[in-house]
C-alpha positions as CSV (number, residue, x, y, z in Angstrom):
1,X,123.0,86.8,110.0
2,X,119.6,85.9,108.5
3,X,116.8,85.5,111.0
4,X,114.8,82.3,110.9
5,X,111.2,82.0,112.0
6,X,111.1,79.8,115.1
7,X,109.6,76.4,114.8
8,X,110.5,75.9,111.1
9,X,110.0,72.1,111.0
10,X,112.3,69.7,109.2
11,X,109.3,67.6,108.4
12,X,107.8,70.4,106.3
13,X,110.8,70.4,104.0
14,X,110.8,66.5,104.0
15,X,107.2,66.7,102.8
16,X,108.3,69.2,100.1
17,X,111.0,66.8,99.0
18,X,108.6,63.9,98.8
19,X,106.1,65.9,96.8
20,X,108.8,66.7,94.4
21,X,109.5,63.0,93.9
22,X,112.6,62.7,96.2
23,X,112.8,59.4,98.1
24,X,112.2,59.3,101.8
25,X,115.4,59.7,103.9
26,X,116.2,59.4,107.5
27,X,115.7,62.5,109.7
28,X,119.5,63.2,109.8
29,X,119.7,63.4,106.0
30,X,116.6,65.5,105.9
31,X,118.2,68.0,108.3
32,X,121.3,68.1,106.1
33,X,119.1,68.7,103.1
34,X,117.3,71.5,104.8
35,X,120.5,73.2,105.7
36,X,121.7,72.8,102.1
37,X,118.6,74.4,100.6
38,X,118.6,77.2,103.2
39,X,122.3,77.9,102.5
40,X,121.6,78.1,98.8
41,X,118.8,80.5,99.4
42,X,121.1,82.6,101.6
43,X,123.5,82.8,98.7
44,X,120.7,84.1,96.5
45,X,120.1,87.0,99.0
46,X,123.8,87.4,100.0
47,X,124.0,90.9,98.6
48,X,121.3,92.1,101.1
49,X,122.5,90.1,104.1
50,X,124.3,93.1,105.6
51,X,123.9,95.6,108.4
52,X,124.4,98.6,106.2
53,X,121.8,98.0,103.5
54,X,118.1,97.6,103.2
55,X,117.1,94.1,102.3
56,X,114.4,91.5,101.7
57,X,112.2,88.8,103.2
58,X,111.5,85.6,101.4
59,X,108.9,82.9,102.0
60,X,108.5,79.5,100.4
61,X,105.5,77.2,100.8
62,X,104.9,73.7,99.4
63,X,101.5,72.1,99.5
64,X,100.2,75.1,101.3
65,X,102.7,74.8,104.2
66,X,105.7,77.2,104.8
67,X,109.0,75.4,104.4
68,X,111.3,78.4,104.6
69,X,110.9,81.9,105.7
70,X,114.0,84.1,106.0
71,X,115.0,87.7,106.3
72,X,118.0,89.7,105.2
73,X,119.2,93.3,105.8
74,X,117.8,96.2,107.6
75,X,114.3,97.4,108.1
76,X,115.5,100.8,109.2
77,X,119.0,102.1,108.6
78,X,118.8,105.1,110.9
79,X,117.9,103.0,114.0
80,X,119.7,99.9,113.0
81,X,116.6,97.7,113.0
82,X,116.8,94.4,111.1
83,X,114.2,92.9,108.9
84,X,112.4,90.0,110.5
85,X,110.4,87.2,108.9
86,X,107.2,89.0,110.0
87,X,108.3,92.5,109.0
88,X,105.6,94.4,107.1
89,X,106.2,95.8,103.6
90,X,104.0,97.6,101.1
91,X,103.2,95.2,98.3
92,X,102.8,97.6,95.3
93,X,100.8,96.1,92.5
94,X,100.7,92.6,94.1
95,X,97.7,94.3,95.8
96,X,95.7,94.2,92.5
97,X,94.7,90.5,93.0
98,X,93.1,91.4,96.3
99,X,91.0,94.1,94.6
100,X,90.1,91.6,91.9
101,X,89.1,89.0,94.6
102,X,86.8,91.6,96.3
103,X,85.1,92.1,92.9
104,X,84.8,88.3,92.4
105,X,83.1,88.0,95.8
106,X,80.6,90.7,94.9
107,X,79.9,88.9,91.7
108,X,79.2,85.7,93.7
109,X,77.0,87.8,96.0
110,X,74.9,88.8,92.9
111,X,75.6,92.5,93.5
112,X,77.4,93.1,90.2
113,X,78.4,91.5,86.9
114,X,81.7,91.6,85.1
115,X,79.8,92.9,82.1
116,X,78.3,95.8,84.0
117,X,79.3,99.1,82.4
118,X,81.5,100.9,84.9
119,X,79.3,104.1,84.6
120,X,76.5,102.1,86.3
121,X,78.6,102.3,89.5
122,X,80.8,105.3,88.8
123,X,78.8,107.9,86.8
124,X,81.7,110.4,87.1
125,X,83.3,108.4,84.3
126,X,82.7,110.2,81.0
127,X,80.7,108.5,78.2
128,X,83.2,107.7,75.6
129,X,80.7,106.2,73.2
130,X,81.7,102.5,73.7
131,X,81.0,101.3,77.2
132,X,83.9,100.3,79.5
133,X,83.0,97.2,81.4
134,X,84.1,95.9,84.8
135,X,86.1,93.1,83.1
136,X,88.0,95.7,81.0
137,X,89.3,97.2,84.2
138,X,90.3,93.8,85.6
139,X,92.4,92.8,82.6
140,X,93.7,96.2,81.6
141,X,91.9,96.6,78.3
142,X,89.7,99.6,79.1
143,X,91.8,102.2,77.1
144,X,91.5,104.6,80.0
145,X,94.5,106.8,80.6
146,X,96.6,105.9,83.6
147,X,96.6,108.1,86.7
148,X,100.3,108.5,87.6
149,X,101.6,109.8,84.2
150,X,98.6,112.2,84.0
151,X,99.3,113.5,87.5
152,X,103.0,113.9,86.6
153,X,102.1,115.8,83.5
154,X,100.0,118.1,85.6
155,X,102.9,118.8,88.0
156,X,101.7,116.5,90.8
157,X,103.8,113.4,90.4
158,X,104.0,110.6,93.0
159,X,106.7,111.5,95.5
160,X,106.0,115.2,95.3
161,X,102.2,115.4,96.0
162,X,99.7,113.5,98.2
163,X,96.9,111.9,96.3
164,X,93.5,110.4,97.2
165,X,90.8,108.3,95.5
166,X,88.7,111.4,95.3
167,X,91.4,113.2,93.3
168,X,91.6,110.2,90.9
169,X,87.8,110.5,90.5
170,X,88.1,114.2,89.6
171,X,91.0,113.4,87.2
172,X,88.9,110.7,85.5
173,X,85.9,113.1,85.2
174,X,88.0,115.5,83.1
175,X,89.2,112.9,80.5
176,X,88.3,113.7,76.9
177,X,89.3,110.6,75.1
178,X,90.6,107.1,75.6
179,X,94.0,105.7,74.6
180,X,92.1,103.1,72.4
181,X,88.7,101.5,72.1
182,X,87.8,99.3,75.1
183,X,88.9,95.7,74.4
184,X,91.1,96.6,71.4
185,X,94.5,96.4,73.3
186,X,96.1,95.5,76.5
187,X,97.8,98.4,78.3
188,X,98.6,98.1,82.0
189,X,96.4,100.7,83.9
190,X,96.5,101.7,87.5
191,X,93.4,103.9,87.2
192,X,91.1,101.0,86.5
193,X,92.1,99.2,89.7
194,X,91.8,102.4,91.7
195,X,88.2,102.7,90.4
196,X,87.5,99.1,91.1
197,X,88.2,99.9,94.7
198,X,85.6,102.6,94.5
199,X,83.2,100.1,93.0
200,X,83.7,97.8,95.9
201,X,82.9,100.6,98.3
202,X,79.8,101.8,96.5
203,X,78.4,98.3,95.8
204,X,79.1,96.8,99.2
205,X,78.5,99.9,101.3
206,X,81.9,99.3,103.0
207,X,85.4,100.7,102.3
208,X,87.7,98.4,100.4
209,X,89.8,98.1,103.6
210,X,86.7,97.0,105.7
211,X,85.4,94.7,103.0
212,X,88.8,93.0,102.6
213,X,89.2,92.6,106.3
214,X,85.8,91.0,106.8
215,X,85.7,88.8,103.7
216,X,89.4,88.0,103.0
217,X,92.0,88.8,105.6
218,X,90.3,87.7,108.8
219,X,88.7,84.4,107.5
220,X,92.1,83.4,106.1
221,X,94.1,84.4,109.2
222,X,96.1,87.1,107.4
223,X,96.5,89.0,110.7
224,X,99.3,91.3,109.6
225,X,97.7,92.5,106.3
226,X,95.8,95.7,105.8
227,X,95.2,98.4,103.2
228,X,97.1,101.6,103.6
229,X,94.2,104.0,103.7
230,X,96.0,106.7,105.7
231,X,99.7,107.1,104.9
232,X,100.3,109.0,108.2
233,X,99.1,106.1,110.2
234,X,101.7,104.4,112.4
235,X,102.2,100.8,111.4
236,X,104.2,98.7,113.9
237,X,107.0,96.5,112.4
238,X,106.8,98.2,109.0
239,X,110.1,98.5,107.1
240,X,111.2,101.9,105.9
241,X,111.6,102.0,102.1
242,X,114.8,103.3,100.4
243,X,116.1,104.3,97.0
244,X,119.7,103.3,96.0
245,X,121.6,106.1,94.4
246,X,124.1,105.6,91.6
247,X,127.0,105.9,94.0
248,X,125.6,103.1,96.1
249,X,124.3,105.2,99.0
250,X,120.6,105.0,100.1
251,X,117.9,107.7,100.5
252,X,114.6,107.3,102.2
253,X,111.9,106.7,99.6
254,X,108.5,106.2,101.3
255,X,105.1,106.4,99.5
256,X,102.8,109.1,100.8
257,X,99.5,108.6,99.2
258,X,96.1,107.5,100.2
259,X,95.1,105.9,96.8
260,X,94.2,102.2,97.1
261,X,93.0,99.4,95.0
262,X,95.8,99.6,92.4
263,X,98.3,99.3,95.3
264,X,98.5,100.3,98.9
265,X,98.5,96.8,100.6
266,X,100.7,96.3,103.7
267,X,101.6,92.7,104.3
268,X,104.2,90.1,105.1
269,X,105.7,87.1,103.3
270,X,103.9,84.8,105.7
271,X,100.5,86.3,105.0
272,X,101.1,86.2,101.2
273,X,101.9,82.4,101.5
274,X,98.6,82.0,103.3
275,X,96.8,83.9,100.5
276,X,98.5,81.7,97.8
277,X,97.3,78.7,99.7
278,X,93.7,79.7,99.1
279,X,94.3,79.1,95.4
280,X,95.5,75.6,96.0
281,X,92.8,74.7,98.5
282,X,90.1,77.4,98.4
283,X,88.6,78.4,101.7
284,X,87.3,81.8,100.5
285,X,85.4,82.2,97.3
286,X,85.7,78.5,96.3
287,X,87.0,77.3,93.0
288,X,84.9,79.9,91.2
289,X,87.1,82.7,92.6
290,X,90.3,80.8,91.6
291,X,89.1,80.3,88.1
292,X,87.8,83.9,87.7
293,X,91.1,85.4,88.8
294,X,93.1,83.1,86.6
295,X,91.1,83.5,83.4
296,X,93.1,85.4,80.9
297,X,91.7,88.5,79.2
298,X,90.8,88.4,75.5
299,X,90.9,91.3,73.1
300,X,88.1,92.2,70.7
301,X,89.9,90.2,67.9
302,X,90.2,87.1,70.1
303,X,93.9,87.6,71.0
304,X,94.5,86.1,74.5
305,X,96.7,88.1,76.9
306,X,98.8,86.7,79.7
307,X,97.1,89.1,82.1
308,X,94.1,87.6,83.9
309,X,92.5,89.5,86.8
310,X,95.1,90.9,89.1
311,X,97.4,88.0,88.1
312,X,99.7,87.1,85.2
313,X,99.2,83.5,84.0
314,X,102.4,82.6,82.2
315,X,105.2,80.0,82.2
316,X,108.7,79.8,83.5
317,X,111.2,77.4,82.1
318,X,108.4,75.1,80.9
319,X,106.3,75.2,84.0
320,X,103.0,77.1,84.5
321,X,103.4,80.2,86.7
322,X,100.8,82.5,88.2
323,X,102.4,85.6,89.5
324,X,102.5,89.4,89.9
325,X,105.1,92.0,90.8
326,X,104.8,95.3,92.4
327,X,106.6,98.6,93.1
328,X,105.6,101.6,95.2
329,X,108.3,104.1,96.0
330,X,111.2,102.1,97.4
331,X,109.2,98.9,98.0
332,X,109.6,96.2,95.4
333,X,107.7,92.8,95.6
334,X,107.0,89.6,93.7
335,X,104.5,86.8,94.5
336,X,104.6,83.6,92.4
337,X,102.8,80.3,92.5
338,X,103.6,77.2,90.4
339,X,100.2,75.5,90.7
340,X,101.2,72.1,89.2
341,X,104.1,71.8,91.7
342,X,102.1,73.3,94.6
343,X,105.0,75.7,95.2
344,X,104.6,79.4,96.3
345,X,107.3,82.0,96.6
346,X,107.0,85.5,98.1
347,X,109.7,88.1,98.0
348,X,109.3,91.5,99.7
349,X,112.0,94.2,99.7
350,X,112.4,97.8,100.9
351,X,114.9,99.0,98.3
352,X,114.6,99.9,94.6
353,X,117.5,97.9,93.2
354,X,116.5,94.5,94.7
355,X,114.9,92.8,91.6
356,X,112.4,90.6,93.5
357,X,111.2,88.8,90.4
358,X,114.8,87.7,89.6
359,X,115.4,86.6,93.2
360,X,112.1,84.7,93.4
361,X,113.0,82.8,90.2
362,X,116.4,82.0,91.5
363,X,114.7,80.5,94.6
364,X,112.3,78.6,92.3
365,X,115.3,77.2,90.5
366,X,116.4,75.6,93.7
367,X,113.1,74.1,94.7
368,X,112.2,73.0,91.1
369,X,115.6,71.5,90.2
370,X,115.2,68.7,87.7
371,X,111.8,69.9,86.5
372,X,112.8,73.0,84.7
373,X,113.7,73.3,81.0
374,X,116.2,76.0,80.2
375,X,115.1,78.1,77.2
376,X,117.2,77.4,74.1
377,X,119.8,80.1,73.5
378,X,119.5,81.8,70.1
379,X,122.0,80.7,67.5
380,X,123.9,83.8,66.3
381,X,124.3,84.5,62.7
382,X,127.4,86.2,61.3
383,X,126.2,89.7,60.2
384,X,129.0,92.1,59.3
385,X,129.1,95.4,61.1
386,X,128.5,97.3,57.8
387,X,125.1,95.5,57.5
388,X,124.1,96.5,61.0
389,X,124.6,100.2,60.4
390,X,121.5,100.4,58.1
391,X,119.3,99.7,61.1
392,X,120.8,102.5,63.2
393,X,118.4,105.4,63.8
394,X,115.2,106.6,65.5
395,X,111.9,104.7,65.1
396,X,108.4,105.9,65.7
397,X,105.4,103.8,66.5
398,X,102.6,105.4,64.4
399,X,99.9,104.1,66.7
400,X,101.2,105.9,69.8
401,X,104.0,108.4,68.7
402,X,106.4,106.5,70.9
403,X,110.1,106.7,69.9
404,X,112.8,104.1,70.1
405,X,116.5,104.2,69.1
406,X,118.6,101.5,67.5
407,X,122.4,101.9,67.7
408,X,125.6,99.9,67.9
409,X,127.7,98.9,70.9
410,X,131.0,100.4,71.7
411,X,132.9,98.0,69.4
412,X,130.4,98.6,66.6
413,X,129.8,94.8,66.3
414,X,126.4,94.3,67.9
415,X,123.0,96.1,67.5
416,X,121.4,97.8,70.5
417,X,117.6,98.3,70.5
418,X,116.3,100.6,73.2
419,X,119.7,100.3,74.8
420,X,119.7,96.5,75.0
421,X,122.0,94.3,73.1
422,X,120.3,91.8,70.7
423,X,121.6,88.8,68.9
424,X,121.5,88.6,65.1
425,X,119.9,85.3,64.0
426,X,119.7,86.4,60.4
427,X,120.5,89.5,58.4
428,X,117.3,91.2,59.4
429,X,116.1,89.3,62.5
430,X,117.4,90.0,66.0
431,X,116.4,88.4,69.4
432,X,117.2,89.2,73.0
433,X,119.8,87.1,74.8
434,X,117.2,84.9,76.4
435,X,115.3,84.6,73.1
436,X,112.2,86.2,74.6
437,X,111.9,89.2,72.4
438,X,112.3,89.5,68.6
439,X,112.8,92.4,66.2
440,X,112.4,91.9,62.5
441,X,113.4,94.6,60.1
442,X,111.6,94.9,56.7
443,X,111.5,97.3,53.8
444,X,108.9,100.0,54.0
445,X,106.8,101.7,51.4
446,X,106.3,105.2,50.2
447,X,108.2,107.7,52.3
448,X,109.0,105.0,55.0
449,X,112.1,103.2,53.9
450,X,112.4,100.7,56.8
451,X,110.0,99.1,59.4
452,X,110.6,97.1,62.5
453,X,108.2,94.5,63.9
454,X,108.8,93.9,67.6
455,X,107.2,91.0,69.5
456,X,107.7,89.0,72.7
457,X,105.4,86.0,71.9
458,X,103.1,87.0,74.8
459,X,101.5,90.2,73.5
460,X,100.5,91.6,70.1
461,X,103.4,92.7,67.9
462,X,104.3,96.4,67.7
463,X,105.2,98.2,64.4
464,X,107.8,100.8,64.2
465,X,108.9,103.0,61.3
466,X,112.3,104.5,60.7
467,X,112.4,108.3,60.8
468,X,114.7,110.7,59.0
469,X,117.0,112.8,61.2
470,X,115.5,115.9,62.8
471,X,117.9,118.6,64.0
472,X,116.2,122.0,63.9
473,X,118.5,125.0,64.2
474,X,118.2,127.3,67.3
475,X,116.4,129.9,65.2
476,X,113.9,127.3,64.0
477,X,113.0,126.4,67.5
478,X,111.1,129.7,67.9
479,X,108.2,128.3,65.9
480,X,107.5,125.8,68.8
481,X,107.7,128.4,71.6
482,X,104.5,129.7,73.1
483,X,101.8,128.9,75.7
484,X,99.9,125.6,75.5
485,X,97.0,124.5,77.6
486,X,95.4,121.0,78.2
487,X,91.8,121.1,79.3
488,X,92.0,117.4,80.3
489,X,94.5,118.0,83.1
490,X,93.8,121.8,83.5
491,X,97.5,122.6,83.0
492,X,99.4,125.3,81.1
493,X,102.9,124.7,79.7
494,X,105.2,127.5,78.7
495,X,107.7,126.6,75.9
496,X,110.6,128.9,75.4
497,X,114.1,128.8,73.7
498,X,117.1,129.2,76.0
499,X,120.7,128.5,75.3
500,X,119.9,127.1,71.9
501,X,117.4,124.5,73.3
502,X,113.7,124.3,73.6
503,X,112.5,124.1,77.2
504,X,109.3,123.6,79.2
505,X,108.1,125.1,82.4
506,X,104.9,124.7,84.3
507,X,103.6,124.9,87.8
508,X,104.6,124.1,90.4
509,X,108.2,124.8,89.6
510,X,108.5,122.1,87.0
511,X,111.1,122.5,84.3
512,X,112.8,120.3,81.7
513,X,114.6,120.5,78.3
514,X,113.2,119.1,75.1
515,X,115.5,117.2,72.7
516,X,114.6,116.8,69.0
517,X,113.9,113.1,68.1
518,X,111.9,113.0,64.8
519,X,110.1,115.5,62.6
520,X,108.1,118.0,64.8
521,X,108.7,115.8,67.8
522,X,110.8,116.2,70.9
523,X,111.4,114.1,74.0
524,X,111.9,115.3,77.5
525,X,111.2,114.0,81.0
526,X,110.8,110.5,79.5
527,X,107.8,111.7,77.3
528,X,107.4,112.5,73.6
529,X,105.7,115.8,72.5
530,X,104.7,115.7,68.8
531,X,103.6,119.1,67.5
532,X,100.6,119.5,65.3
533,X,100.2,122.1,62.5
534,X,97.3,123.9,60.8
535,X,96.5,124.3,57.1
536,X,98.9,127.2,56.8
537,X,101.7,125.1,58.4
538,X,101.7,127.0,61.7
539,X,102.0,125.1,65.0
540,X,98.6,124.6,66.6
541,X,99.5,122.5,69.6
542,X,101.1,119.2,70.6
543,X,100.2,115.6,71.6
544,X,101.9,113.9,74.5
545,X,102.9,110.3,74.6
546,X,103.7,109.3,78.2
547,X,103.7,105.5,78.1
548,X,100.3,104.7,79.5
549,X,98.9,108.0,78.3
550,X,98.6,108.5,74.5
551,X,97.8,111.6,72.5
552,X,97.1,113.9,75.5
553,X,96.2,117.2,73.7
554,X,97.6,120.6,74.4
555,X,96.4,123.6,72.4
556,X,98.5,126.6,71.6
557,X,97.0,129.8,72.9
């Protein structure tokens, strides 16, 4: 059965009902209402309310006061320990707002400016010609390559190697180029927040953990929150994290890294509700901190992103939402605040398949009933299957070399884009089932016969070009074989042909197969390698697209 925090007052829920516009009711009816809401929340988390699965903790606050804190499932499957309302989880990227808050306090102290070039505080960062500013790191517009895909490409992925902030500094010091000019685009970037943690230490003279404890956690009474600065440290009441396998079984999946700033915060749902309360009634940093963290970033062309500073400022069913999600190893989290309704919801889980954002929004649906506006469902257009077939194929994003496939479902009656079914609203326009994403196909020019413009209404549109089939014969693969070296990550790849396929191996004991995707490009290990050629047509190297890393250069030796 779910565990309730002792002392949860009926009066708190009554206050929440009054704030939502519900009429005052006798205490007996308030008690019944409390049980009704709690029972509905229990149904939301029913899948995890078991003794043989990991689970979740959820906290809800109205007007800064907790009205519901519950726990479901197991904190440790080996010892049969249940999750409690005060169980500690790792927060993943929810931690970024605390790093941003530390920066905001240093700005208020007059010790740095958001327009400071980062190299003023971190001279290890190379000079890329255009200065990267502190604010670029805060709203993910720096263009700096992201640390985790780089480390994975170097054979040291998270989960197989222990990393530190010092290693990230060394990694940054070797970078040769940016993904894009600072301020030109938004691209989520963990490296920037790791370096912001270093900035806090160098400017304040205190570690991020110490500074946060003195200026944030202790003053607010967040007694169960701390930065994970030593992954070997014993943390009482911490839930073990798990990965759910395809067959439904679970495997331990704990983070072992000492990198902080981008993540690495240990906390509880109760402490996160206290933190969110500081946005509604600031005790630390004042209204200036609230406004700074909630100010959306702008690109060089004036486009406004939803991402602010450690927070996403968006909307949910017609209501303003300020939130952030997180994931580190098996921990998955989501913290949301609906400022106009004075409602906060925190969900922390210790299993990969939990979907905390979805769970939090299902809880929000209960507490905001009557205030939400369901998005209009797209009106489907009758597009014959024959007309859909012309959109099937591989598409390349010229800006990044990313690849995406469009295909048909099993019945051949619906279009799939990147594996997701979309609804036809006209002969060349398709939207996701919730109407949030749109793809418009248009005629190309020159050698490009078809283009696709993809947008979600929240970020700048992406342009994709249809590519002709690429299926090299086994004997043609030999042209791509050889030894390739990247100075940026100091790593050598050996490419060879085996069993009629092109394969890659590199240290330590890393190996994967490359599959052709478009001309001179292959995909493998969730990345794209596009080969480059010299004037004579011979292969000279390749560029890697790895999501948050673009055009990482390998040269053929």
